[in-house]
PQR file of N, CA, C, O and H, with PARSE charges and radii, in Angstrom:
ATOM      1  N   MET A   1     310.527  34.836  86.772 -0.4000 1.5000
ATOM      2  CA  MET A   1     309.472  33.879  86.520 -0.0000 2.0000
ATOM      3  C   MET A   1     308.838  34.224  85.182  0.5500 1.7000
ATOM      4  O   MET A   1     308.985  35.340  84.684 -0.5500 1.4000
ATOM      5  N   CYS A   2     308.153  33.285  84.621 -0.4000 1.5000
ATOM      6  CA  CYS A   2     307.501  33.454  83.323 -0.0000 2.0000
ATOM      7  C   CYS A   2     306.097  34.025  83.531  0.5500 1.7000
ATOM      8  O   CYS A   2     305.373  33.595  84.429 -0.5500 1.4000
ATOM      9  H   CYS A   2     308.034  32.378  85.025  0.4000 1.0000
ATOM     10  N   ALA A   3     305.724  34.981  82.707 -0.4000 1.5000
ATOM     11  CA  ALA A   3     304.396  35.586  82.800 -0.0000 2.0000
ATOM     12  C   ALA A   3     303.884  35.894  81.401  0.5500 1.7000
ATOM     13  O   ALA A   3     304.657  35.987  80.447 -0.5500 1.4000
ATOM     14  H   ALA A   3     306.312  35.330  81.978  0.4000 1.0000
ATOM     15  N   ILE A   4     302.578  36.049  81.294 -0.4000 1.5000
ATOM     16  CA  ILE A   4     301.940  36.482  80.056 -0.0000 2.0000
ATOM     17  C   ILE A   4     301.484  37.918  80.281  0.5500 1.7000
ATOM     18  O   ILE A   4     300.699  38.193  81.188 -0.5500 1.4000
ATOM     19  H   ILE A   4     301.950  35.973  82.068  0.4000 1.0000
ATOM     20  N   LYS A   5     301.983  38.839  79.445 -0.4000 1.5000
ATOM     21  CA  LYS A   5     301.622  40.246  79.594 -0.0000 2.0000
ATOM     22  C   LYS A   5     300.848  40.731  78.389  0.5500 1.7000
ATOM     23  O   LYS A   5     301.165  40.402  77.246 -0.5500 1.4000
ATOM     24  H   LYS A   5     302.620  38.616  78.708  0.4000 1.0000
ATOM     25  N   LEU A   6     299.834  41.514  78.668 -0.4000 1.5000
ATOM     26  CA  LEU A   6     299.084  42.206  77.632 -0.0000 2.0000
ATOM     27  C   LEU A   6     299.786  43.533  77.388  0.5500 1.7000
ATOM     28  O   LEU A   6     299.700  44.439  78.217 -0.5500 1.4000
ATOM     29  H   LEU A   6     299.577  41.781  79.597  0.4000 1.0000
ATOM     30  N   HIS A   7     300.478  43.659  76.263 -0.4000 1.5000
ATOM     31  CA  HIS A   7     301.198  44.895  75.945 -0.0000 2.0000
ATOM     32  C   HIS A   7     300.261  45.938  75.354  0.5500 1.7000
ATOM     33  O   HIS A   7     300.422  47.133  75.602 -0.5500 1.4000
ATOM     34  H   HIS A   7     300.548  42.922  75.590  0.4000 1.0000
ATOM     35  N   ALA A   8     299.292  45.495  74.580 -0.4000 1.5000
ATOM     36  CA  ALA A   8     298.298  46.380  73.971 -0.0000 2.0000
ATOM     37  C   ALA A   8     297.176  45.490  73.451  0.5500 1.7000
ATOM     38  O   ALA A   8     297.293  44.264  73.473 -0.5500 1.4000
ATOM     39  H   ALA A   8     299.161  44.524  74.379  0.4000 1.0000
ATOM     40  N   THR A   9     296.109  46.089  72.994 -0.4000 1.5000
ATOM     41  CA  THR A   9     295.023  45.307  72.417 -0.0000 2.0000
ATOM     42  C   THR A   9     295.585  44.433  71.293  0.5500 1.7000
ATOM     43  O   THR A   9     296.215  44.931  70.359 -0.5500 1.4000
ATOM     44  H   THR A   9     296.014  47.084  72.976  0.4000 1.0000
ATOM     45  N   GLY A  10     295.345  43.119  71.400 -0.4000 1.5000
ATOM     46  CA  GLY A  10     295.809  42.184  70.387 -0.0000 2.0000
ATOM     47  C   GLY A  10     297.278  41.813  70.484  0.5500 1.7000
ATOM     48  O   GLY A  10     297.793  41.133  69.596 -0.5500 1.4000
ATOM     49  H   GLY A  10     294.834  42.714  72.158  0.4000 1.0000
ATOM     50  N   ASP A  11     297.965  42.235  71.530 -0.4000 1.5000
ATOM     51  CA  ASP A  11     299.407  41.977  71.666 -0.0000 2.0000
ATOM     52  C   ASP A  11     299.700  41.363  73.033  0.5500 1.7000
ATOM     53  O   ASP A  11     299.875  42.080  74.018 -0.5500 1.4000
ATOM     54  H   ASP A  11     297.547  42.787  72.251  0.4000 1.0000
ATOM     55  N   ILE A  12     299.753  40.029  73.085 -0.4000 1.5000
ATOM     56  CA  ILE A  12     300.096  39.297  74.302 -0.0000 2.0000
ATOM     57  C   ILE A  12     301.455  38.647  74.101  0.5500 1.7000
ATOM     58  O   ILE A  12     301.718  38.056  73.053 -0.5500 1.4000
ATOM     59  H   ILE A  12     299.612  39.447  72.285  0.4000 1.0000
ATOM     60  N   ARG A  13     302.325  38.756  75.111 -0.4000 1.5000
ATOM     61  CA  ARG A  13     303.683  38.202  75.011 -0.0000 2.0000
ATOM     62  C   ARG A  13     304.043  37.421  76.273  0.5500 1.7000
ATOM     63  O   ARG A  13     303.609  37.758  77.375 -0.5500 1.4000
ATOM     64  H   ARG A  13     302.111  39.236  75.962  0.4000 1.0000
ATOM     65  N   THR A  14     304.839  36.378  76.090 -0.4000 1.5000
ATOM     66  CA  THR A  14     305.424  35.656  77.206 -0.0000 2.0000
ATOM     67  C   THR A  14     306.708  36.381  77.572  0.5500 1.7000
ATOM     68  O   THR A  14     307.567  36.598  76.718 -0.5500 1.4000
ATOM     69  H   THR A  14     305.191  36.104  75.195  0.4000 1.0000
ATOM     70  N   VAL A  15     306.842  36.758  78.841 -0.4000 1.5000
ATOM     71  CA  VAL A  15     307.991  37.536  79.292 -0.0000 2.0000
ATOM     72  C   VAL A  15     308.522  36.981  80.615  0.5500 1.7000
ATOM     73  O   VAL A  15     307.819  36.263  81.326 -0.5500 1.4000
ATOM     74  H   VAL A  15     306.144  36.582  79.534  0.4000 1.0000
ATOM     75  N   ASP A  16     309.755  37.317  80.930 -0.4000 1.5000
ATOM     76  CA  ASP A  16     310.322  37.014  82.246 -0.0000 2.0000
ATOM     77  C   ASP A  16     310.149  38.233  83.131  0.5500 1.7000
ATOM     78  O   ASP A  16     310.453  39.352  82.718 -0.5500 1.4000
ATOM     79  H   ASP A  16     310.327  37.900  80.353  0.4000 1.0000
ATOM     80  N   VAL A  17     309.664  38.025  84.344 -0.4000 1.5000
ATOM     81  CA  VAL A  17     309.495  39.102  85.313 -0.0000 2.0000
ATOM     82  C   VAL A  17     310.129  38.678  86.635  0.5500 1.7000
ATOM     83  O   VAL A  17     310.328  37.489  86.884 -0.5500 1.4000
ATOM     84  H   VAL A  17     309.417  37.115  84.679  0.4000 1.0000
ATOM     85  N   ASP A  18     310.440  39.649  87.467 -0.4000 1.5000
ATOM     86  CA  ASP A  18     310.998  39.348  88.781 -0.0000 2.0000
ATOM     87  C   ASP A  18     309.956  38.652  89.652  0.5500 1.7000
ATOM     88  O   ASP A  18     308.759  38.917  89.539 -0.5500 1.4000
ATOM     89  H   ASP A  18     310.278  40.615  87.264  0.4000 1.0000
ATOM     90  N   VAL A  19     310.421  37.770  90.509 -0.4000 1.5000
ATOM     91  CA  VAL A  19     309.537  37.135  91.481 -0.0000 2.0000
ATOM     92  C   VAL A  19     309.154  38.212  92.487  0.5500 1.7000
ATOM     93  O   VAL A  19     310.032  38.896  93.014 -0.5500 1.4000
ATOM     94  H   VAL A  19     311.393  37.554  90.601  0.4000 1.0000
ATOM     95  N   PRO A  20     307.855  38.380  92.768 -0.5600 1.5000
ATOM     96  CA  PRO A  20     307.449  39.429  93.710  0.2800 2.0000
ATOM     97  C   PRO A  20     307.934  39.127  95.131  0.5500 1.7000
ATOM     98  O   PRO A  20     308.075  37.970  95.529 -0.5500 1.4000
ATOM     99  N   SER A  21     308.181  40.185  95.867 -0.4000 1.5000
ATOM    100  CA  SER A  21     308.555  40.051  97.276 -0.0000 2.0000
ATOM    101  C   SER A  21     307.334  40.346  98.131  0.5500 1.7000
ATOM    102  O   SER A  21     306.741  41.417  98.009 -0.5500 1.4000
ATOM    103  H   SER A  21     308.066  41.125  95.544  0.4000 1.0000
ATOM    104  N   PRO A  22     306.949  39.412  98.995 -0.5600 1.5000
ATOM    105  CA  PRO A  22     305.775  39.667  99.826  0.2800 2.0000
ATOM    106  C   PRO A  22     306.048  40.761 100.854  0.5500 1.7000
ATOM    107  O   PRO A  22     307.151  40.877 101.387 -0.5500 1.4000
ATOM    108  N   ALA A  23     305.031  41.545 101.112 -0.4000 1.5000
ATOM    109  CA  ALA A  23     305.117  42.581 102.145 -0.0000 2.0000
ATOM    110  C   ALA A  23     304.934  41.921 103.513  0.5500 1.7000
ATOM    111  O   ALA A  23     304.626  40.733 103.607 -0.5500 1.4000
ATOM    112  H   ALA A  23     304.135  41.450 100.679  0.4000 1.0000
ATOM    113  N   LYS A  24     305.123  42.692 104.542 -0.4000 1.5000
ATOM    114  CA  LYS A  24     304.924  42.191 105.901 -0.0000 2.0000
ATOM    115  C   LYS A  24     303.493  41.658 106.018  0.5500 1.7000
ATOM    116  O   LYS A  24     302.552  42.282 105.528 -0.5500 1.4000
ATOM    117  H   LYS A  24     305.373  43.657 104.466  0.4000 1.0000
ATOM    118  N   ASN A  25     303.340  40.532 106.652 -0.4000 1.5000
ATOM    119  CA  ASN A  25     302.047  39.866 106.847 -0.0000 2.0000
ATOM    120  C   ASN A  25     301.468  39.275 105.562  0.5500 1.7000
ATOM    121  O   ASN A  25     300.277  38.968 105.514 -0.5500 1.4000
ATOM    122  H   ASN A  25     304.104  40.025 107.050  0.4000 1.0000
ATOM    123  N   GLU A  26     302.287  39.109 104.519 -0.4000 1.5000
ATOM    124  CA  GLU A  26     301.882  38.438 103.290 -0.0000 2.0000
ATOM    125  C   GLU A  26     302.745  37.197 103.107  0.5500 1.7000
ATOM    126  O   GLU A  26     303.795  37.056 103.735 -0.5500 1.4000
ATOM    127  H   GLU A  26     303.254  39.358 104.558  0.4000 1.0000
ATOM    128  N   ILE A  27     302.292  36.308 102.245 -0.4000 1.5000
ATOM    129  CA  ILE A  27     303.074  35.125 101.903 -0.0000 2.0000
ATOM    130  C   ILE A  27     303.215  35.046 100.398  0.5500 1.7000
ATOM    131  O   ILE A  27     302.438  35.652  99.660 -0.5500 1.4000
ATOM    132  H   ILE A  27     301.439  36.423 101.735  0.4000 1.0000
ATOM    133  N   LEU A  28     304.207  34.301  99.943 -0.4000 1.5000
ATOM    134  CA  LEU A  28     304.428  34.075  98.524 -0.0000 2.0000
ATOM    135  C   LEU A  28     304.124  32.616  98.243  0.5500 1.7000
ATOM    136  O   LEU A  28     304.698  31.728  98.874 -0.5500 1.4000
ATOM    137  H   LEU A  28     304.839  33.809 100.542  0.4000 1.0000
ATOM    138  N   ILE A  29     303.233  32.361  97.309 -0.4000 1.5000
ATOM    139  CA  ILE A  29     302.824  31.005  96.955 -0.0000 2.0000
ATOM    140  C   ILE A  29     303.368  30.686  95.572  0.5500 1.7000
ATOM    141  O   ILE A  29     303.183  31.458  94.631 -0.5500 1.4000
ATOM    142  H   ILE A  29     302.766  33.082  96.797  0.4000 1.0000
ATOM    143  N   LYS A  30     304.042  29.545  95.450 -0.4000 1.5000
ATOM    144  CA  LYS A  30     304.550  29.119  94.152 -0.0000 2.0000
ATOM    145  C   LYS A  30     303.416  28.442  93.381  0.5500 1.7000
ATOM    146  O   LYS A  30     302.845  27.451  93.837 -0.5500 1.4000
ATOM    147  H   LYS A  30     304.193  28.917  96.214  0.4000 1.0000
ATOM    148  N   VAL A  31     303.101  28.989  92.216 -0.4000 1.5000
ATOM    149  CA  VAL A  31     302.044  28.452  91.360 -0.0000 2.0000
ATOM    150  C   VAL A  31     302.707  27.664  90.235  0.5500 1.7000
ATOM    151  O   VAL A  31     303.582  28.184  89.543 -0.5500 1.4000
ATOM    152  H   VAL A  31     303.565  29.794  91.845  0.4000 1.0000
ATOM    153  N   GLU A  32     302.304  26.443  90.056 -0.4000 1.5000
ATOM    154  CA  GLU A  32     302.877  25.596  88.999 -0.0000 2.0000
ATOM    155  C   GLU A  32     302.339  25.953  87.621  0.5500 1.7000
ATOM    156  O   GLU A  32     303.070  25.887  86.633 -0.5500 1.4000
ATOM    157  H   GLU A  32     301.594  26.020  90.618  0.4000 1.0000
ATOM    158  N   ALA A  33     301.075  26.328  87.548 -0.4000 1.5000
ATOM    159  CA  ALA A  33     300.466  26.660  86.262 -0.0000 2.0000
ATOM    160  C   ALA A  33     299.263  27.566  86.495  0.5500 1.7000
ATOM    161  O   ALA A  33     298.614  27.491  87.538 -0.5500 1.4000
ATOM    162  H   ALA A  33     300.481  26.381  88.350  0.4000 1.0000
ATOM    163  N   ALA A  34     298.975  28.410  85.532 -0.4000 1.5000
ATOM    164  CA  ALA A  34     297.813  29.287  85.590 -0.0000 2.0000
ATOM    165  C   ALA A  34     297.211  29.361  84.193  0.5500 1.7000
ATOM    166  O   ALA A  34     297.913  29.217  83.192 -0.5500 1.4000
ATOM    167  H   ALA A  34     299.502  28.471  84.684  0.4000 1.0000
ATOM    168  N   GLY A  35     295.938  29.580  84.140 -0.4000 1.5000
ATOM    169  CA  GLY A  35     295.264  29.686  82.850 -0.0000 2.0000
ATOM    170  C   GLY A  35     294.689  31.072  82.658  0.5500 1.7000
ATOM    171  O   GLY A  35     294.800  31.934  83.530 -0.5500 1.4000
ATOM    172  H   GLY A  35     295.368  29.696  84.953  0.4000 1.0000
ATOM    173  N   ILE A  36     294.081  31.271  81.521 -0.4000 1.5000
ATOM    174  CA  ILE A  36     293.401  32.529  81.264 -0.0000 2.0000
ATOM    175  C   ILE A  36     291.899  32.314  81.423  0.5500 1.7000
ATOM    176  O   ILE A  36     291.417  31.182  81.385 -0.5500 1.4000
ATOM    177  H   ILE A  36     293.991  30.570  80.814  0.4000 1.0000
ATOM    178  N   CYS A  37     291.186  33.382  81.596 -0.4000 1.5000
ATOM    179  CA  CYS A  37     289.730  33.273  81.733 -0.0000 2.0000
ATOM    180  C   CYS A  37     289.070  34.196  80.717  0.5500 1.7000
ATOM    181  O   CYS A  37     289.746  34.828  79.906 -0.5500 1.4000
ATOM    182  H   CYS A  37     291.577  34.302  81.626  0.4000 1.0000
ATOM    183  N   GLY A  38     287.782  34.267  80.768 -0.4000 1.5000
ATOM    184  CA  GLY A  38     287.037  35.097  79.831 -0.0000 2.0000
ATOM    185  C   GLY A  38     287.416  36.562  79.907  0.5500 1.7000
ATOM    186  O   GLY A  38     287.432  37.254  78.889 -0.5500 1.4000
ATOM    187  H   GLY A  38     287.232  33.753  81.427  0.4000 1.0000
ATOM    188  N   THR A  39     287.721  37.041  81.109 -0.4000 1.5000
ATOM    189  CA  THR A  39     288.125  38.436  81.258 -0.0000 2.0000
ATOM    190  C   THR A  39     289.408  38.709  80.480  0.5500 1.7000
ATOM    191  O   THR A  39     289.530  39.748  79.831 -0.5500 1.4000
ATOM    192  H   THR A  39     287.707  36.479  81.935  0.4000 1.0000
ATOM    193  N   ASP A  40     290.374  37.775  80.543 -0.4000 1.5000
ATOM    194  CA  ASP A  40     291.624  37.943  79.808 -0.0000 2.0000
ATOM    195  C   ASP A  40     291.361  38.029  78.304  0.5500 1.7000
ATOM    196  O   ASP A  40     292.003  38.814  77.606 -0.5500 1.4000
ATOM    197  H   ASP A  40     290.275  36.932  81.070  0.4000 1.0000
ATOM    198  N   ARG A  41     290.441  37.243  77.814 -0.4000 1.5000
ATOM    199  CA  ARG A  41     290.070  37.272  76.397 -0.0000 2.0000
ATOM    200  C   ARG A  41     289.503  38.644  76.029  0.5500 1.7000
ATOM    201  O   ARG A  41     289.846  39.208  74.990 -0.5500 1.4000
ATOM    202  H   ARG A  41     289.919  36.605  78.381  0.4000 1.0000
ATOM    203  N   HIS A  42     288.628  39.174  76.893 -0.4000 1.5000
ATOM    204  CA  HIS A  42     288.055  40.497  76.641 -0.0000 2.0000
ATOM    205  C   HIS A  42     289.128  41.586  76.668  0.5500 1.7000
ATOM    206  O   HIS A  42     289.077  42.525  75.874 -0.5500 1.4000
ATOM    207  H   HIS A  42     288.348  38.716  77.737  0.4000 1.0000
ATOM    208  N   LEU A  43     290.099  41.465  77.578 -0.4000 1.5000
ATOM    209  CA  LEU A  43     291.195  42.427  77.622 -0.0000 2.0000
ATOM    210  C   LEU A  43     291.999  42.379  76.325  0.5500 1.7000
ATOM    211  O   LEU A  43     292.351  43.420  75.771 -0.5500 1.4000
ATOM    212  H   LEU A  43     290.141  40.703  78.223  0.4000 1.0000
ATOM    213  N   TYR A  44     292.286  41.176  75.844 -0.4000 1.5000
ATOM    214  CA  TYR A  44     293.035  40.994  74.593 -0.0000 2.0000
ATOM    215  C   TYR A  44     292.334  41.680  73.421  0.5500 1.7000
ATOM    216  O   TYR A  44     292.984  42.291  72.572 -0.5500 1.4000
ATOM    217  H   TYR A  44     292.000  40.330  76.295  0.4000 1.0000
ATOM    218  N   HIS A  45     291.013  41.575  73.382 -0.4000 1.5000
ATOM    219  CA  HIS A  45     290.239  42.152  72.281 -0.0000 2.0000
ATOM    220  C   HIS A  45     289.871  43.627  72.512  0.5500 1.7000
ATOM    221  O   HIS A  45     289.202  44.236  71.678 -0.5500 1.4000
ATOM    222  H   HIS A  45     290.486  41.079  74.071  0.4000 1.0000
ATOM    223  N   GLY A  46     290.308  44.200  73.646 -0.4000 1.5000
ATOM    224  CA  GLY A  46     290.022  45.599  73.927 -0.0000 2.0000
ATOM    225  C   GLY A  46     288.592  45.860  74.344  0.5500 1.7000
ATOM    226  O   GLY A  46     288.109  46.987  74.236 -0.5500 1.4000
ATOM    227  H   GLY A  46     290.852  43.706  74.324  0.4000 1.0000
ATOM    228  N   GLU A  47     287.907  44.831  74.822 -0.4000 1.5000
ATOM    229  CA  GLU A  47     286.499  44.966  75.202 -0.0000 2.0000
ATOM    230  C   GLU A  47     286.310  45.409  76.655  0.5500 1.7000
ATOM    231  O   GLU A  47     285.205  45.781  77.050 -0.5500 1.4000
ATOM    232  H   GLU A  47     288.299  43.915  74.911  0.4000 1.0000
ATOM    233  N   PHE A  48     287.377  45.372  77.447 -0.4000 1.5000
ATOM    234  CA  PHE A  48     287.378  45.878  78.819 -0.0000 2.0000
ATOM    235  C   PHE A  48     288.545  46.845  78.932  0.5500 1.7000
ATOM    236  O   PHE A  48     289.572  46.645  78.282 -0.5500 1.4000
ATOM    237  H   PHE A  48     288.275  45.071  77.126  0.4000 1.0000
ATOM    238  N   PRO A  49     288.409  47.895  79.748 -0.5600 1.5000
ATOM    239  CA  PRO A  49     289.548  48.803  79.930  0.2800 2.0000
ATOM    240  C   PRO A  49     290.687  48.094  80.664  0.5500 1.7000
ATOM    241  O   PRO A  49     290.455  47.252  81.532 -0.5500 1.4000
ATOM    242  N   SER A  50     291.907  48.448  80.305 -0.4000 1.5000
ATOM    243  CA  SER A  50     293.077  47.851  80.933 -0.0000 2.0000
ATOM    244  C   SER A  50     294.248  48.812  80.829  0.5500 1.7000
ATOM    245  O   SER A  50     294.232  49.749  80.031 -0.5500 1.4000
ATOM    246  H   SER A  50     292.095  49.132  79.600  0.4000 1.0000
ATOM    247  N   VAL A  51     295.247  48.570  81.633 -0.4000 1.5000
ATOM    248  CA  VAL A  51     296.480  49.348  81.559 -0.0000 2.0000
ATOM    249  C   VAL A  51     297.510  48.552  80.774  0.5500 1.7000
ATOM    250  O   VAL A  51     297.475  47.322  80.802 -0.5500 1.4000
ATOM    251  H   VAL A  51     295.260  47.809  82.281  0.4000 1.0000
ATOM    252  N   PRO A  52     298.432  49.220  80.072 -0.5600 1.5000
ATOM    253  CA  PRO A  52     299.466  48.485  79.339  0.2800 2.0000
ATOM    254  C   PRO A  52     300.324  47.619  80.269  0.5500 1.7000
ATOM    255  O   PRO A  52     300.554  47.970  81.427 -0.5500 1.4000
ATOM    256  N   TYR A  53     300.777  46.517  79.759 -0.4000 1.5000
ATOM    257  CA  TYR A  53     301.696  45.588  80.428 -0.0000 2.0000
ATOM    258  C   TYR A  53     301.083  44.847  81.616  0.5500 1.7000
ATOM    259  O   TYR A  53     301.792  44.431  82.532 -0.5500 1.4000
ATOM    260  H   TYR A  53     300.590  46.232  78.819  0.4000 1.0000
ATOM    261  N   LYS A  54     299.786  44.693  81.590 -0.4000 1.5000
ATOM    262  CA  LYS A  54     299.091  43.953  82.645 -0.0000 2.0000
ATOM    263  C   LYS A  54     299.433  42.459  82.520  0.5500 1.7000
ATOM    264  O   LYS A  54     299.395  41.897  81.426 -0.5500 1.4000
ATOM    265  H   LYS A  54     299.211  45.031  80.845  0.4000 1.0000
ATOM    266  N   ILE A  55     299.767  41.828  83.653 -0.4000 1.5000
ATOM    267  CA  ILE A  55     300.018  40.385  83.660 -0.0000 2.0000
ATOM    268  C   ILE A  55     298.678  39.675  83.726  0.5500 1.7000
ATOM    269  O   ILE A  55     297.856  39.962  84.597 -0.5500 1.4000
ATOM    270  H   ILE A  55     299.798  42.285  84.542  0.4000 1.0000
ATOM    271  N   LEU A  56     298.459  38.747  82.801 -0.4000 1.5000
ATOM    272  CA  LEU A  56     297.222  37.984  82.731 -0.0000 2.0000
ATOM    273  C   LEU A  56     297.401  36.622  83.397  0.5500 1.7000
ATOM    274  O   LEU A  56     298.518  36.225  83.732 -0.5500 1.4000
ATOM    275  H   LEU A  56     299.127  38.515  82.093  0.4000 1.0000
ATOM    276  N   GLY A  57     296.289  35.911  83.585 -0.4000 1.5000
ATOM    277  CA  GLY A  57     296.351  34.533  84.086 -0.0000 2.0000
ATOM    278  C   GLY A  57     296.160  34.410  85.560  0.5500 1.7000
ATOM    279  O   GLY A  57     297.077  33.991  86.266 -0.5500 1.4000
ATOM    280  H   GLY A  57     295.382  36.233  83.312  0.4000 1.0000
ATOM    281  N   HIS A  58     294.997  34.761  86.055 -0.4000 1.5000
ATOM    282  CA  HIS A  58     294.741  34.653  87.492 -0.0000 2.0000
ATOM    283  C   HIS A  58     293.999  33.374  87.865  0.5500 1.7000
ATOM    284  O   HIS A  58     293.655  33.185  89.032 -0.5500 1.4000
ATOM    285  H   HIS A  58     294.252  35.102  85.482  0.4000 1.0000
ATOM    286  N   GLU A  59     293.746  32.495  86.901 -0.4000 1.5000
ATOM    287  CA  GLU A  59     293.011  31.258  87.140 -0.0000 2.0000
ATOM    288  C   GLU A  59     293.991  30.124  87.502  0.5500 1.7000
ATOM    289  O   GLU A  59     294.379  29.333  86.642 -0.5500 1.4000
ATOM    290  H   GLU A  59     294.025  32.649  85.954  0.4000 1.0000
ATOM    291  N   PHE A  60     294.378  30.061  88.766 -0.4000 1.5000
ATOM    292  CA  PHE A  60     295.282  29.015  89.204 -0.0000 2.0000
ATOM    293  C   PHE A  60     294.665  28.170  90.286  0.5500 1.7000
ATOM    294  O   PHE A  60     295.298  27.233  90.773 -0.5500 1.4000
ATOM    295  H   PHE A  60     294.063  30.705  89.464  0.4000 1.0000
TER
END
């Protein structure tokens, strides 16, 4: 699936990632589109702590 990853401060890339497998008692929901929010902007600018290769776009 297509995802937006924050590789480092100021470095966002569109990448292909594996579709996650749900654990027992979880479901997998197909999302048609997702956006970014203010937190993602702060992560991009290094204004919030983050780990490398974080997938952004939780606003669906």
